[in-house]
C-alpha atoms as one frame of an Amber mdcrd trajectory, in Angstrom:
protein
 -11.485  43.899  18.630  -9.094  40.995  18.023 -10.030  38.927  14.971  -9.382
  35.242  15.644  -9.728  32.106  13.619 -12.734  29.847  13.934 -12.657  27.258
  16.672 -13.419  24.734  13.923  -9.768  25.000  12.945  -8.503  23.907  16.355
  -7.516  20.427  15.165  -6.829  21.264  11.536  -3.259  21.345  10.203  -1.550
  20.800   6.880   2.201  20.729   7.506   3.029  19.980   3.860   2.466  23.714
   3.444   3.129  24.643   7.044   5.606  26.750   9.011   8.729  24.954   7.733
   7.748  25.828   4.135   7.117  29.421   5.218  10.707  29.622   6.513  11.987
  28.009   3.279  10.307  30.761   1.264  12.015  33.377   3.413  15.391  31.773
   2.767  14.678  31.659  -0.967  13.786  35.345  -0.918  17.230  35.963   0.572
  18.817  34.165  -2.407  19.337  30.740  -0.799  18.929  27.574  -2.876  16.540
  25.088  -1.232  16.382  21.461  -2.326  12.668  20.677  -1.998  11.563  17.194
  -1.016   8.260  18.234   0.571   5.396  18.167  -1.939   4.201  15.848  -4.705
   4.008  18.449  -7.477   5.514  16.923 -10.657   5.632  19.966 -12.965   8.452
  21.938 -11.230  10.749  18.937 -11.555  10.507  18.655 -15.339   7.633  16.185
 -15.626   5.548  17.249 -18.631   1.867  16.618 -19.275   0.920  14.264 -22.130
   0.646  16.519 -25.224  -2.746  15.150 -26.348  -4.204  16.167 -23.000  -3.047
  19.757 -23.530  -4.233  19.777 -27.140  -7.765  18.742 -26.189  -7.939  21.366
 -23.452  -6.722  24.138 -25.754  -9.061  23.129 -28.568 -12.043  23.234 -26.215
 -11.200  26.555 -24.583 -13.666  28.517 -26.786 -16.451  26.269 -25.423 -15.242
  26.425 -21.817 -16.152  30.012 -20.899 -19.341  29.261 -19.025 -20.445  26.996
 -16.193 -20.841  23.322 -16.877 -23.261  20.906 -15.263 -22.575  20.886 -11.530
 -21.274  17.295 -11.753 -19.096  18.075 -14.743 -19.149  17.659 -18.525 -20.587
  14.459 -19.966 -17.586  13.268 -22.068 -15.261  13.498 -19.054 -17.708  11.678
 -16.773 -18.201   8.991 -19.410 -14.434   8.509 -19.595 -14.337   8.073 -15.806
 -17.095   5.440 -16.028 -15.056   3.548 -18.605 -12.004   3.733 -16.343 -14.119
   2.370 -13.467 -15.159  -0.533 -15.652 -11.493  -1.271 -16.455 -10.871  -1.425
 -12.707 -13.699  -3.889 -12.107 -16.041  -1.376 -10.434 -19.467  -2.514 -11.608
 -22.848  -0.830 -11.969 -21.520   2.727 -12.390 -23.176   5.297 -14.690 -22.376
   8.917 -15.500 -24.798  10.079 -12.790 -22.564   8.292 -10.257 -19.560  10.463
 -11.170 -18.788  13.910  -9.759 -15.922  15.915 -11.154 -14.123  18.275  -8.832
 -11.489  20.970  -8.452  -8.989  18.288  -7.557  -9.662  15.355  -5.255  -9.106
  17.747  -2.346 -12.395  19.547  -2.987 -14.255  16.265  -3.339 -12.846  14.854
  -0.104 -14.084  17.801   1.877 -17.426  17.819   0.048 -18.131  14.147   0.743
 -17.280  14.525   4.410 -19.393  17.643   4.812 -22.378  15.825   3.351 -21.959
  12.829   5.696 -20.795  13.833   9.153 -22.572  15.234  12.178 -20.680  16.504
  15.207 -18.970  13.582  16.949 -19.274  11.097  14.073 -16.074   9.110  13.669
 -14.081   8.216  10.552 -11.265   5.680  10.514  -8.164   7.116   8.837  -4.763
   5.429   8.360  -1.724   6.448  10.359   0.302   7.722   8.645  -2.206   9.496
   6.407  -2.515  12.184   3.781  -3.371  14.952   6.268  -6.267  16.430   4.323
  -8.371  13.467   5.430  -7.787  14.158   9.092  -8.211  17.916   8.633 -11.411
  17.449   6.598 -13.039  15.249   9.214 -12.129  17.689  11.984 -13.352  20.701
   9.996 -16.782  19.134   9.522 -17.146  18.497  13.263 -16.318  14.805  13.020
 -13.700  12.886  14.977 -10.740  11.373  13.107  -9.722   7.987  14.567  -6.385
   6.696  13.300  -5.763   3.032  12.680  -2.141   1.932  12.439  -0.355   0.723
   9.353   2.410  -1.787  10.074   5.883  -0.840   8.863   7.087  -4.407   9.420
   4.389  -5.614   6.990   5.372  -3.196   4.224   3.043  -0.560   5.735  -0.131
  -2.617   5.243  -3.072  -1.598   7.468  -3.483  -3.573  10.667  -6.851  -5.312
  10.459  -6.751  -5.932  14.199  -6.271  -2.249  14.938  -9.065  -1.291  12.544
 -11.449  -3.635  14.320 -10.379  -2.359  17.722 -10.997   1.296  16.795 -14.638
   0.877  15.642 -17.350   2.298  17.885 -21.071   2.952  17.516 -20.181   6.425
  16.147 -17.964   5.098  13.322 -19.447   5.994   9.936 -16.708   5.270   7.424
 -13.192   4.028   6.786 -10.589   5.726   4.563  -8.181   3.666   2.441  -5.257
   5.440   0.736  -3.905   3.032  -1.858  -1.251   3.466  -3.253  -0.369   5.200
  -0.037   0.851   8.653   0.657   3.255   8.977   2.506   4.590   5.383   2.621
   4.375   4.299  -1.024   2.688   1.042   0.012   0.399  -0.791  -2.455  -2.000
  -2.957  -0.502  -2.219  -6.688  -1.261  -5.591  -8.110  -2.281  -5.988 -10.209
   0.940  -5.569  -7.063   3.072  -8.163  -5.217   1.033 -10.510  -8.201   1.282
 -10.051  -8.134   5.055 -10.955  -4.446   5.188 -14.038  -5.077   3.033 -15.159
  -7.824   5.367 -14.839  -5.521   8.389 -16.730  -2.758   6.584 -19.433  -5.258
   5.643 -19.891  -6.551   9.175 -19.778  -3.106  10.772 -21.851  -1.207   8.182
 -19.106   1.221   7.197 -18.913   3.410   4.120 -15.612   2.992   2.240 -13.699
   6.064   1.089 -10.978   4.950  -1.380  -8.297   7.549  -2.193  -6.677   6.078
  -5.317  -5.088   9.167  -6.856  -1.814   7.230  -7.488  -3.402   4.147  -9.019
  -1.133   4.103 -12.111   2.139   4.935 -10.340   3.278   1.386  -9.632   6.767
  -0.113  -9.569   8.241  -3.572 -10.202   4.970  -5.046 -11.476   2.948  -4.163
  -8.370  -0.786  -4.686  -8.869  -3.273  -2.052  -7.788  -6.669  -3.432  -6.832
  -9.488  -0.912  -6.507 -11.213  -1.791  -3.231 -14.636  -0.949  -4.740 -14.153
  -3.845  -7.161 -14.109  -6.207  -4.159 -17.218  -4.694  -2.561 -20.126  -4.435
  -5.009 -22.472  -4.803  -2.008 -21.034  -1.788  -0.108 -21.384   1.912  -0.651
 -17.941   2.971  -1.859 -16.632   6.368  -2.840 -13.529   6.139  -5.045 -11.382
   9.227  -5.699  -9.042   9.754  -8.626  -7.673  12.533 -10.773  -5.118  13.879
 -13.206  -2.702  15.572 -10.755  -0.167  12.757 -10.284  -0.612  10.139 -13.028
  -0.797  12.837 -15.710   1.494  15.478 -14.113  -1.034  18.355 -14.157  -1.576
  19.132 -10.482  -2.353  22.745 -11.312  -5.320  21.852 -13.494  -7.278  20.834
 -10.358  -9.098  18.042 -12.200 -10.321  15.130 -10.072 -13.300  12.824  -9.838
 -15.449  10.845  -7.419 -17.159   7.566  -8.271 -20.128   6.292  -6.277 -20.584
   2.533  -6.443 -22.527  -0.175  -4.675 -26.105   0.014  -3.359 -27.435   3.551
  -2.962 -31.076   3.025  -1.971 -30.233   3.472   1.673 -28.073   6.541   0.917
 -30.521   8.748  -1.026 -30.376  11.458   1.645 -26.564  11.444   1.593 -26.469
  11.629  -2.197 -28.938  14.509  -2.078 -26.485  16.230   0.241 -23.663  15.649
  -2.262 -25.803  17.121  -4.988 -26.547  20.203  -2.892 -22.839  20.821  -2.263
 -21.959  20.170  -5.905 -24.565  22.721  -6.924 -23.330  25.262  -4.399 -19.855
  25.291  -5.925 -21.586  25.769  -9.331 -19.196  23.503 -11.236 -15.623  22.244
 -11.425 -12.969  24.074 -13.439 -14.288  23.631 -16.985 -11.033  23.825 -19.036
  -9.475  21.154 -16.795 -12.460  18.871 -17.360 -11.699  18.810 -21.086  -8.370
  17.128 -20.359  -9.941  14.040 -18.741 -11.181  12.150 -21.762  -7.858  12.491
 -23.596  -5.927  11.515 -20.490  -7.840   8.341 -19.660  -7.953   6.983 -23.206
  -5.117   5.527 -25.228  -1.408   5.411 -24.497  -0.420   5.883 -20.843   2.988
   7.565 -20.700   3.160   7.021 -16.937   3.874   3.348 -17.676   7.293   4.322
 -19.125   8.144   6.659 -16.256   7.713   3.958 -13.593  10.004   1.435 -15.276
  13.422   0.885 -13.648  14.851   2.859 -16.587  12.214   5.597 -16.318  12.685
   8.753 -14.284  10.265   7.841 -11.517  11.580   4.305 -11.252  15.202   5.382
 -11.167  14.540   8.140  -8.617  12.530   5.825  -6.364  15.401   3.327  -6.415
  18.073   5.965  -5.808  16.264   7.574  -2.872  15.427   4.247  -1.233  18.974
   2.920  -1.485  20.681   6.136  -0.370  18.450   6.510   2.675  19.035   2.939
   3.754  22.795   3.525   3.425  22.686   6.149   6.219  23.515   4.564   9.593
  20.473   4.389  11.829  18.000   4.960   8.964  15.708   2.276   7.559  13.208
   2.625   4.767  10.653   0.206   3.342  10.798  -0.078  -0.464   7.805   1.731
  -1.934   5.725  -0.162  -4.525   3.854   2.929  -5.673   3.285   6.682  -5.445
   6.022   9.351  -5.245   7.352   9.075  -1.684   9.549   7.221   0.780   8.900
   7.341   4.524  12.188   6.550   6.283  12.515   5.708   9.978  15.131   7.138
  12.300  16.285   4.647  14.918  15.427   6.346  18.247  18.487   4.786  19.893
  20.687   6.501  17.314  18.722   9.729  16.819  16.733  10.552  19.968  14.406
  13.151  18.394  11.714  14.546  20.666  10.320  17.223  18.331  10.309  16.209
  14.690   9.084  19.591  13.449  12.147  21.113  15.117  14.155  18.408  13.312
  12.685  19.592   9.984  13.437  23.247  10.834  17.025  22.451  11.789  17.589
  20.415   8.604  16.318  23.358   6.589  18.468  25.914   8.388  21.656  23.884
   8.389  21.478  22.017   5.066  18.829  23.888   3.022  16.790  20.695   2.613
  13.003  20.891   2.866  11.153  17.776   4.093   7.937  17.130   6.095   8.148
  15.520   9.510   6.306  12.269  10.189   3.858  13.734  12.684   2.664  15.990
   9.853   1.058  12.821   8.473  -0.492  11.947  11.856   2.113   9.282  12.620
   2.079   8.995  16.430   5.871   8.954  16.948   8.666  11.421  16.128  10.812
   8.851  14.306   9.846   9.284  10.633   9.903  11.874   7.851   8.756  11.927
   4.254  10.922  12.426   1.188   9.346  13.183  -2.191  11.146  11.369  -5.029
  10.399  13.853  -7.814  13.764  15.635  -7.806  16.206  14.629 -10.528  18.299
  11.633  -9.449  21.487  13.678  -9.021  19.678  16.303  -6.940  18.160  13.528
  -4.798  21.628  12.126  -4.237  22.895  15.579  -3.164  19.912  16.152  -0.905
  20.070  12.776   0.795  23.819  13.180   1.188  23.161  16.418   3.062  20.551
  14.634   5.193  23.227  12.068   6.069  25.664  14.830   7.046  23.016  16.458
   9.215  22.137  13.186  10.927  25.810  12.451  11.617  25.907  15.622  13.673
  22.775  14.558  15.582  23.720  11.032  16.597  23.001  10.259  20.240
């Protein structure tokens, strides 16, 4: 009998680790050098974790052999509460914090606890594709609202309003944004809060990049603007602290919860079922969130992240027929290919061809649920000289594809 995948996976994809990456691994196995611009994983590019974070984890290893509380260890949750207070999120206690095996686990867990078949969740386009996949996997329906490239990729409030139906349960905000690098202005966030307030929506705030900010950009946690709304704010160590492999993330519940006791009970059930988050990784949280924040140096114009962001943005815009909004945060640029210059009908094929011809690995724009085939994402973690080489090869490839 043929063994087939579950029908629940019919609308689930994650092209960041999809078929193009599979082909890249085959080429590497053959001895080819691949310049990787596809995934936000700091460690392989020479970004080191803060030493005090590693010291605390190592010192606590003898006490980290067993399960912890299903929500996580108390010192780490207390540190997350203090971070929430710094961000202006009020009324949060340790019982409102869940630690997780990365934000990815917590995203899926919170969606599983909420959605029935056919329930709708508003998700930005472009998005981080786990949100769309997670909604689909739970039986819900992802509904994508557009972000406006002409407005520095800010969400369109009009499109959000137009996409709400009587089945809409929640809205997802990814700020700073992956894949565009946008940091949303306070008035835009206030507009989203007002819509959520009027339409009784839960707010899911993916803020994993909240400290990766350039040129003095201000990150405003949307939960700080909505003390009267149920908000779920997600953060973690993967990006800000360069330890993606530790799988150490957190979820903060804020706002009124009296009407959500059943939902929270569901979260507790799912937290108990996974027994607990990775315990050694939890011991890194308190050290990470307190004291000196080395990320602040990295995002300066003279820091590695700042320099690489600037180099990638400028080089991409120098390619004829390519335009790219300047990112204010995160680790990505999301350039646009002018369809009159590069008439691309299949952007995954574009990514395959770029890999085969130039040994450059990127992710196509439709992999982030962007509705057109005119964008792709570049990760800015490569060393500046390697970025320059990679984008130069992209330019050579595009020159051969001009319509």
